[in-house]
N, C-alpha and C positions, 0 to 999 in steps of 0.2 A: 337805938331806934333807927329803922331803915326808911328810906325814901321810896315811895311808890312811883315807878317810872311813868305811870299813867295818871297820876294825880293832876287834876285840873284839865283833863282831856288829853288827847293824843296829838299827833302832827296835824296841822291845819289842812283842811281841804282847800285846794287852789281855786277858790270861788271866782276870782277874776278870770281865770282861764276858762272855767266852765261857762260863765256868763258870756264871755266873748265868743265861744264856740256856738252856744245856743242849742246845739244838738250833739249828742254823743252817738256815733254809729255803733250799734250793738251787733256783733258779728259772731257767727259760728263757723269755724274753719275746720274742714274735714281733712284737708291736705296741707300740711305745714309749708310745702313748697309754694303755695299761693300767698302766703302771709305777707311777704315783703312787697309784692306787686300790689296787693290790696292796700297796704298802708301808703304806698307811693301814689296810688290812684286818689285816695282821700286827700293827701297832701297836695296833689296837682289840682284838685278841685277847690282848694282853699280851706279845707277842713282837716287840719293836722292833729286829729285826735281819734282814738278808737278804743272800744271796749271789747276785748277778746274774752268770750265766755268759756267757762270750764264745762261746756256741754259736749265736748268732743275729746277724744284721746289725743288729738293733735294740738290742743290748746297750749300746753306748756311750751312745746318747742316753737309754736307759732309766736308766742310772746317773746321767747328768747331771740328768734331771728329778727323780729321787728326792732327789738331793743338794740340789736347789733347793727342792722343794716338800714334802719330808718330812724335814726336817733332824734330827729326833730319832731317826730310824731309823739304826742303825749299818750303814753301807754297805760291803759287801765285793764286790770283783770276783773272779769265779772263772774257772777254765780259762785262767789267765794263763800261756801257754806260750812267750812271746817277750818280748824287751825292748820291742818296739814296742807290744804289748798293755799292758805295764806303764805305758808313757808315756801311752797312751790312758786307762787307768784313773785315773791321777793327774789328767789334764786333766778327766776326767769327775766328779771329786769323791769317788772311792773312798777309804776310810780304811784298807783292808787288802787284801792280795792272797792268793789261794789258787790252787794249781796241782795238777793230777792227778799230776804226777811231780816228780822232783828234777833241776833244771837249775841248776848252780852259777852260770852266767852270769846267768840271770834273777834268782836270789835276790840276788846281789851288786848288780845294776843296780837292783833294787827298793829295796834299802837306800840306795844312793847318791842316789836321788830322794826318799828320806825316808819310804818306806812299809814297814810291817812285812809280812812274807810268811810264809805257812804252806805249804811245798811238800809234795807227796805222796811217800810211800814205800810200799814193799811188802815189802822184804826186810831182813834184818839189815845187809847191806852198805850199803844205801841209808840206813838209820838212822845208821850210823856215818859215812857221808859227810856227812849233815846235822849230826851232832854235831861233826864236824871244823871246821865253820863257826861253831860256837857256838850252833846252833839247839837250843832246848829244847822246842819244840812242833812237831809235824808232823801232816799229814793221813795217815791210813792208808787206802789206796784200792787196789782196790775190795774192801772188807772182807768182804762176804758171799760173793762168788765164791771168795775165797782161804781161806775157813775160818771166817769169822764170829768170834763171841766166843771160841771155843776158840783160834783163831789169835792174836787180840789178846792174850789172857792169856799165851800161850807167847812171843810176840815181846816183850811188855813186861817179862817177868821179868828178862832180863839188863840192862835199861836203866831202872833205878829212877828216874833223874832226868828221864826223858823224859815229856812229856805228849802226849796223843793227840787227834786229831779224826777218828775213824773215819767213813767215808762210803762209800756204794755198796751199795744194796740193803737198808738198814735200814728197818724198818717200825715202825708204832706198837706192834705186838705185841712186837718184839724190842728196842725202845728201852730199856725198864727194865734189861735185862741189861747193856747197854753202859754205861749211866749208873751202874750199881752198882760199876764199876771205878774206883777212886779216882783213877787217873792219866788218866782220860778227862775232858777239859774240856767238850767238846760233840760232838754227832754231826751230820753233814750229813744233811738229810732232804728228799728231793724230793716226798714224799707230802703235805707240808703245803700246798704250792701247786703242784699238777701243771700241766704246760704246757696241757693241755686246759681246765682250769678257769680259768686266767688268760686264755686266748684267748676263752673264752665269757663272761668277766666275772662268774664265780660267786664274788664277793668275800665275801659273807656266809658261804658254806660254808668259805672259807679262814680267815676270822676264827674260826669255830667250831673248826676243826682247830687253829689256833694256841692257842686257849684250852685245848683238851684237852692239848696238849703242855705248856703251862705247868703244868698240874695234875700231870701225870706227873712232870715234873722236880721239882716241889715235893715230891711224896711220896717220890720216890727219894732226893733229897738229905736229906730229913728221916728217912730210914731206915724209911719206912712201906711200901716195896715200890713200887707204882705201876703194876702191870700193869693194862691196861684191862679 
């Protein structure tokens, strides 16, 4: 009799770290030479976490460079839609994987190679499919097009043990509302480091946005509101 390496679920998602961050900057990097400066800008703004998405050809090397030269930044590989990309993410130094959808084969493969994964869901059926694997944290995507905060609250109600990472269309203005939901660990945010700013090397502006996010998260978590 053999032991299934994923029995009982895979490596745990670092929920404390995600909740502390409150926002995961979701980035698309076209030029891997910008990657380290981007990570350092986020760190300088007090937000040492980044999700580099596999939406560009530079993603793998960008992950590799950040892992090597900005080791204090928690490194996430995003848009992991295949087992091949999961392997590339592991080889590139990613510490966690995120996907836009729920693919059981990808989740189980990620666990087998030792990486925690937060797959995406959109419907109750997908939430229950994730729960059947033992997942307790999922990405809710694309949150704004499917109904925003109202949809999140409605979906979360029947699943009190689930924690969420809503992503897709969230802005600095809508962020406090999402963070006010106790079961939300963190929100994905592409506005922190937009693709155009990364490409243009506007890293000081990115650091300023990161610092503003940190303040909003602090205020909401402290019960002070946090609206900009």
